[in-house]
N, C-alpha and C positions, 0 to 999 in steps of 0.2 A: 502556474503550477497547480495541478489538480489535487495533489495530495496536500492537505492543509496541515496535518500534524501526525507525528508518531508519539503517542503518549508514553513517555519513558517510565512512568510509574507502573503502567499496565504491561508494557512490553516485556516479554520474557526471552527475547532473542531466539525464538524457536527456528527462525529462518524460512518459514513457510512463504512469506511475502517475497523473499529473495528468490526462492525456487519457482514460484508461480508467475512472476511478472514477465510478460512477453517482451517488454521494452527495456529490460535491464535498468530500471529506475533505482533499484536498491543495490547497495554494495555490502560487503561483509569483510570484517577484519576479525579473525578468530571467530568467536561466537557473536560478536557485536554487529547488528544490522544497522545500516544508516542509509539516508537518501543520497545516492551518488549522482544521479542524473534526473532530478525532479522535473526539469523542463521537457523531458521525453515522455512524461505520463500522458496517455491518450484520452481519457481515463476509461478503463475497462471494468473497474471495481473488483477485480479478482482478489487483490490484496485485502481490501476491506471485508469482502465476503468470507475469505478463507482464514482471516486472523482469529485464532481461538480465544483471544482475550479482548477483542474489540479495541485494539490500541491504535488503529489507523482510521483517520477521518479524511474523506474526500470532500473537497470544496464544492458545495452544491452550486455555486455560481458558475464555475467552470465545467462541472461535470454534467453528464446526461443522467436522467433518471434510470434506475435499474429496470431493465426490461422485464416485464412479467410474462410468464409462460402463457401460451394460448389455451 
């Protein structure tokens, strides 16, 4: 699993991770966002980058470094 953690103290359930994830790793019940398919994470880092409150942490051991623009 590449997503190590969703910090519930920081998370405001805005749903941006749910909307941006191309692999449907996140699920949603009402406003509450949760990890529904963490094993499907590729990781692309989109959720971590787009999270407005930095509540998502990608596991550095499984993930690739964020590519820098040329």
